GUMITI-687896 format. One record per residue: x, y, z of N, C-alpha, C in turn. Coordinates in Angstrom, 2 decimals, always signed. Each point is the difference from the previous one (the first is absolute). Example, Ala and Ser with C-alpha at 12.3 -4.5 7.8 and 13.67 -1.06 7.14 Angstrom:
BEGIN
+---------+---------+---------+---------+---------+---------+---------+---------+---------+
|     npx |     npy |     npz |    capx |    capy |    capz |     cpx |     cpy |     cpz |
+---------+---------+---------+---------+---------+---------+---------+---------+---------+
|  +13.19 |   -5.69 |   +7.80 |   -0.89 |   +1.19 |   +0.00 |   +0.90 |   +1.20 |   +0.00 |
|   -0.35 |   +1.05 |   -0.72 |   +0.82 |   +1.19 |   +0.06 |   -0.77 |   +1.09 |   +0.73 |
+---------+---------+---------+---------+---------+---------+---------+---------+---------+
REM end
This chain:
BEGIN
+---------+---------+---------+---------+---------+---------+---------+---------+---------+
|     npx |     npy |     npz |    capx |    capy |    capz |     cpx |     cpy |     cpz |
+---------+---------+---------+---------+---------+---------+---------+---------+---------+
|  -10.59 |   -3.14 |   -8.06 |   +0.49 |   +0.17 |   +1.05 |   +0.30 |   -1.29 |   +1.00 |
|   +0.92 |   +0.21 |   +0.45 |   +0.54 |   -1.09 |   +0.96 |   -0.05 |   +0.45 |   +1.54 |
|   -0.52 |   -0.73 |   +0.83 |   -0.50 |   +0.21 |   +1.32 |   +0.92 |   -1.04 |   +0.87 |
|   +0.44 |   +0.68 |   +1.21 |   +1.19 |   -1.20 |   +0.53 |   -0.69 |   +0.35 |   +1.52 |
|   -0.43 |   -1.25 |   +0.43 |   -0.42 |   +0.09 |   +1.62 |   +0.86 |   -1.15 |   +0.81 |
|   +0.02 |   +0.31 |   +1.03 |   +0.52 |   -0.81 |   +1.24 |   -0.91 |   -0.09 |   +1.50 |
|   +0.62 |   -0.70 |   +0.28 |   -0.82 |   -0.05 |   +1.52 |   +0.36 |   +0.79 |   +0.89 |
|   -1.47 |   +0.34 |   +0.53 |   -0.03 |   +1.26 |   +0.99 |   +1.29 |   +0.27 |   +1.02 |
|   -0.21 |   -1.52 |   +0.76 |   +0.96 |   -0.05 |   +1.01 |   +1.36 |   -0.15 |   -0.10 |
|   +0.47 |   +0.27 |   -1.23 |   +1.78 |   -0.18 |   -0.66 |   +0.53 |   +1.30 |   +0.47 |
|   +0.66 |   +0.22 |   +0.66 |   +0.71 |   +1.49 |   +0.37 |   +1.19 |   +0.01 |   -1.31 |
|   +0.43 |   -0.85 |   -0.53 |   +0.99 |   +0.29 |   -0.75 |   -0.60 |   +0.06 |   -1.78 |
|   -1.26 |   -0.29 |   -0.12 |   -0.81 |   +0.08 |   -1.10 |   +0.07 |   +1.29 |   -0.68 |
|   +0.00 |   +1.12 |   +0.28 |   +0.03 |   +1.11 |   -0.80 |   +1.57 |   +0.17 |   -0.68 |
|   +0.72 |   -0.26 |   +1.03 |   +1.94 |   -0.36 |   -0.82 |   +0.07 |   -1.08 |   -0.85 |
|   -0.95 |   -0.94 |   +0.15 |   +0.30 |   -1.13 |   -1.25 |   -0.91 |   +0.46 |   -1.13 |
|   -1.18 |   +0.61 |   +0.51 |   -0.63 |   +0.45 |   -1.60 |   +0.57 |   +0.96 |   -0.73 |
|   +0.99 |   +0.96 |   +0.76 |   +0.50 |   +0.89 |   -0.94 |   +1.13 |   -0.28 |   -0.89 |
|   +0.61 |   -1.08 |   +0.51 |   +0.73 |   -0.66 |   -0.75 |   -0.49 |   -1.03 |   -1.05 |
|   -1.09 |   -0.52 |   +0.70 |   -0.74 |   -0.47 |   -1.55 |   -0.16 |   +0.54 |   -0.98 |
|   -0.85 |   +1.20 |   +0.51 |   -0.65 |   +1.15 |   -1.09 |   +1.33 |   +0.36 |   -0.90 |
|   +1.06 |   +0.41 |   +0.95 |   +1.16 |   +0.55 |   -1.20 |   +0.45 |   -1.19 |   -0.95 |
|   +0.17 |   -1.43 |   +0.55 |   +0.18 |   -0.98 |   -1.14 |   -0.57 |   -0.36 |   -0.66 |
|   -1.59 |   +0.75 |   +0.23 |   -1.07 |   -0.34 |   -1.21 |   -0.06 |   +1.21 |   -0.99 |
|   +0.68 |   +1.28 |   +0.60 |   +0.01 |   +1.05 |   -0.95 |   +1.24 |   +0.07 |   -0.75 |
|   +1.21 |   -0.50 |   +0.32 |   +1.31 |   -0.05 |   -0.77 |   -0.36 |   -1.60 |   -0.91 |
|   -0.72 |   -0.86 |   +0.16 |   -0.11 |   -1.12 |   -0.77 |   -0.95 |   +0.47 |   -1.24 |
|   -1.05 |   +1.13 |   +0.45 |   -1.07 |   +0.46 |   -0.97 |   +0.91 |   +0.81 |   -0.99 |
|   +0.92 |   +0.82 |   +0.80 |   +0.75 |   +0.94 |   -1.02 |   +0.54 |   -0.74 |   -1.02 |
|   +1.09 |   -0.87 |   +0.47 |   +0.50 |   -1.06 |   -1.07 |   -0.58 |   -0.53 |   -0.99 |
|   -1.39 |   -0.23 |   +0.45 |   -0.71 |   -0.67 |   -1.11 |   -0.71 |   +0.93 |   -0.80 |
|   +0.44 |   +1.60 |   +0.23 |   -0.71 |   +0.96 |   -0.93 |   -1.21 |   +0.48 |   +0.27 |
|   -0.46 |   -0.28 |   +1.17 |   -1.20 |   +0.41 |   +0.71 |   +0.11 |   +1.55 |   +0.86 |
|   -0.58 |   +0.90 |   +0.35 |   -0.10 |   +1.08 |   +1.09 |   -0.63 |   -0.62 |   +0.87 |
|   +0.49 |   +0.41 |   +1.31 |   -0.90 |   +0.14 |   +1.33 |   -0.03 |   +1.22 |   +0.83 |
|   -1.00 |   -0.48 |   +0.88 |   -0.25 |   +1.49 |   +0.98 |   -0.31 |   -0.60 |   +1.18 |
|   +0.50 |   -0.08 |   +1.38 |   -0.22 |   -0.47 |   +1.04 |   -1.12 |   +0.85 |   +0.62 |
|   -1.24 |   -0.71 |   +0.43 |   -1.09 |   +1.21 |   +0.49 |   -0.42 |   -0.53 |   +1.18 |
|   +0.32 |   +0.63 |   +1.09 |   -0.45 |   -0.22 |   +1.35 |   -1.16 |   -0.10 |   +0.35 |
|   -0.57 |   +0.55 |   -0.63 |   -1.74 |   +0.25 |   +0.38 |   -0.47 |   -1.32 |   -0.74 |
|   +0.60 |   -0.90 |   -0.62 |   -0.41 |   -1.29 |   -0.30 |   -0.63 |   -0.78 |   +1.08 |
|   +0.58 |   +0.47 |   +1.18 |   -0.36 |   -0.91 |   +1.09 |   -1.50 |   +0.41 |   +0.51 |
|   -0.65 |   +1.00 |   -0.69 |   -1.31 |   +0.34 |   +0.10 |   -0.92 |   -0.77 |   -0.80 |
|   +0.46 |   -0.80 |   -0.67 |   -0.85 |   -0.98 |   -0.58 |   -1.16 |   -0.59 |   +0.98 |
|   +0.46 |   -0.18 |   +1.14 |   -0.74 |   -0.91 |   +1.00 |   -1.17 |   +0.86 |   +0.19 |
|   -0.32 |   +1.06 |   +0.05 |   -1.04 |   +0.79 |   -0.05 |   -1.22 |   +0.31 |   -1.42 |
|   +0.47 |   -0.76 |   -0.56 |   -0.63 |   -0.24 |   -1.58 |   -0.92 |   -1.21 |   -0.19 |
|   -0.94 |   -0.26 |   -1.01 |   -1.01 |   -1.20 |   +0.36 |   +1.14 |   -0.95 |   -1.21 |
|   +1.23 |   +0.47 |   -0.46 |   +0.40 |   -1.04 |   -0.53 |   +1.25 |   -0.92 |   +0.69 |
|   +0.23 |   +0.50 |   +1.36 |   +0.86 |   -0.98 |   +0.77 |   -0.44 |   -1.24 |   +0.36 |
|   -1.29 |   -0.48 |   -0.03 |   -0.30 |   -0.66 |   +0.33 |   +0.25 |   -1.25 |   -1.50 |
|   -0.05 |   +0.60 |   -1.13 |   +0.50 |   -0.94 |   -0.56 |   +1.57 |   -0.45 |   -0.21 |
|   +0.90 |   +0.68 |   +0.57 |   +1.27 |   -0.43 |   +0.35 |   +0.09 |   -1.15 |   +0.67 |
|   -1.00 |   -0.52 |   +1.03 |   +0.24 |   -1.21 |   +0.81 |   +1.25 |   +0.24 |   +0.93 |
|   +0.01 |   +1.05 |   +0.72 |   +1.21 |   +0.22 |   +0.73 |   -0.07 |   -0.97 |   +1.31 |
|   +0.68 |   -0.40 |   +0.78 |   -0.61 |   -0.58 |   +1.27 |   -0.24 |   +1.21 |   +1.13 |
|   -0.73 |   -0.03 |   +1.09 |   -0.09 |   +0.79 |   +0.76 |   +1.42 |   +0.35 |   +0.60 |
|   +0.59 |   -0.83 |   -0.15 |   +1.28 |   +0.52 |   +1.26 |   +1.24 |   +0.36 |   -0.76 |
|   -0.35 |   +0.55 |   -1.54 |   +0.82 |   +0.69 |   -0.68 |   -0.69 |   +1.45 |   -0.28 |
|   +0.95 |   +0.73 |   -0.33 |   -0.36 |   +1.20 |   -0.88 |   +0.60 |   +0.49 |   -0.98 |
|   -0.48 |   +1.15 |   -0.92 |   +0.74 |   +0.24 |   -0.94 |   +0.64 |   +1.38 |   +0.36 |
|   +1.63 |   -0.12 |   -0.38 |   +0.78 |   +1.27 |   +0.35 |   +0.26 |   +0.72 |   -0.80 |
|   -0.30 |   -0.42 |   -1.61 |   +0.83 |   +1.04 |   -0.68 |   -0.36 |   -0.98 |   -1.28 |
|   -0.41 |   +1.06 |   -1.53 |   -0.34 |   -0.60 |   -1.34 |   +1.37 |   +0.65 |   -0.73 |
|   -0.05 |   -0.51 |   -0.95 |   +0.94 |   +0.41 |   -1.28 |   -0.61 |   -0.06 |   -1.19 |
|   -0.37 |   +1.02 |   -0.40 |   -0.41 |   +0.43 |   -1.16 |   +0.79 |   -0.28 |   -1.19 |
|   -0.45 |   -0.62 |   -1.13 |   +1.30 |   -0.40 |   -1.00 |   -0.95 |   +0.04 |   -1.43 |
|   +0.75 |   +0.07 |   -0.89 |   -0.15 |   +0.13 |   -1.68 |   +0.88 |   +0.56 |   -0.61 |
|   -0.51 |   +0.22 |   -1.31 |   +1.17 |   +0.64 |   -0.76 |   -0.18 |   +1.51 |   -0.23 |
|   +1.04 |   +0.98 |   -0.06 |   -0.02 |   +1.50 |   +0.52 |   -0.49 |   +0.25 |   -1.23 |
|   -0.28 |   +1.38 |   -0.26 |   -0.27 |   +0.98 |   -1.06 |   +1.08 |   +0.68 |   -0.47 |
|   +0.87 |   +0.17 |   +1.17 |   +1.26 |   +1.13 |   +0.11 |   +1.01 |   -0.97 |   +0.06 |
|   +1.41 |   +0.87 |   -0.36 |   +1.21 |   -0.83 |   +0.07 |   +1.01 |   +1.49 |   +0.58 |
|   -0.49 |   +0.14 |   +1.29 |   +0.75 |   +1.44 |   +0.33 |   +1.34 |   -0.41 |   +0.10 |
|   +0.78 |   +1.25 |   -0.17 |   +1.54 |   +0.17 |   -0.36 |   +0.73 |   -0.31 |   +1.49 |
|   +0.85 |   -1.04 |   +0.31 |   +0.71 |   -0.58 |   +1.03 |   +0.73 |   +1.62 |   +0.09 |
|   -0.15 |   +0.48 |   +1.72 |   +0.80 |   +1.09 |   +0.27 |   +1.52 |   -0.57 |   +0.14 |
|   +0.95 |   +0.88 |   -0.18 |   +1.15 |   -0.21 |   +0.09 |   +0.42 |   -0.10 |   +1.42 |
|   +0.83 |   -1.09 |   +0.30 |   +0.65 |   -0.46 |   +1.09 |   +0.82 |   +1.39 |   +0.92 |
|   -0.43 |   +0.11 |   +1.37 |   +1.28 |   +1.04 |   +0.51 |   +0.69 |   -1.05 |   +0.54 |
|   +1.49 |   +1.03 |   +0.01 |   +0.93 |   -1.02 |   +0.57 |   +0.88 |   +0.65 |   +1.11 |
|   -0.46 |   +1.40 |   +0.10 |   +0.91 |   +0.57 |   +0.96 |   -0.68 |   +0.20 |   +1.21 |
|   -1.14 |   -0.62 |   +0.31 |   -0.66 |   +0.13 |   +1.08 |   +0.21 |   -1.33 |   +0.97 |
|   +0.91 |   -0.75 |   +0.01 |   +0.53 |   -1.22 |   +0.70 |   +1.12 |   +0.36 |   +0.32 |
|   +0.23 |   -0.12 |   +1.91 |   +1.08 |   +0.11 |   +0.64 |   +0.55 |   -1.42 |   +0.63 |
|   +1.15 |   +0.03 |   +0.02 |   +0.55 |   -1.28 |   +0.99 |   +0.56 |   +0.30 |   +0.98 |
|   -0.10 |   -0.80 |   +1.02 |   +0.13 |   +0.21 |   +1.55 |   +1.26 |   -1.23 |   +0.46 |
|   +1.09 |   +0.11 |   +0.07 |   +1.04 |   -0.95 |   +0.48 |   +0.02 |   -0.36 |   +1.40 |
|   -0.33 |   -0.83 |   +0.30 |   -0.30 |   -0.65 |   +1.50 |   +1.43 |   -0.42 |   +0.49 |
|   +0.02 |   +0.89 |   +1.10 |   +1.74 |   -0.67 |   +0.57 |   +1.17 |   +0.84 |   -0.55 |
|   -0.27 |   +0.82 |   -0.78 |   +1.38 |   +0.30 |   -0.55 |   +0.42 |   +1.23 |   +1.20 |
|   +1.40 |   -0.35 |   +0.17 |   +0.84 |   +0.88 |   +1.03 |   +0.97 |   +0.54 |   -0.54 |
|   +0.75 |   +1.38 |   +0.50 |   +0.97 |   +0.51 |   -0.32 |   +0.01 |   +0.70 |   -1.52 |
|   -0.76 |   +1.13 |   +0.18 |   -0.46 |   +0.70 |   -1.18 |   +1.32 |   +0.97 |   -0.54 |
+---------+---------+---------+---------+---------+---------+---------+---------+---------+
REM end
């Protein structure tokens, strides 16, 4: 489990952590690991394990990422191609 923390007072922390989590998950996948974002990971603060993490009082855990080797290899669904619409901006004289 990876827990990602950020300063409580940083208004951009959630966005930054989202990008960080995405990169961790993509990198783990490239290395053959499976991942799952765990939004409830932030509730570790309410457990007796939290003090073992040595997270500063000014920071908070915003998300957890579970990772490991998956027991299944689900089939990748076929990509839909008919659900994309292109809008051309500024086209005159149809």
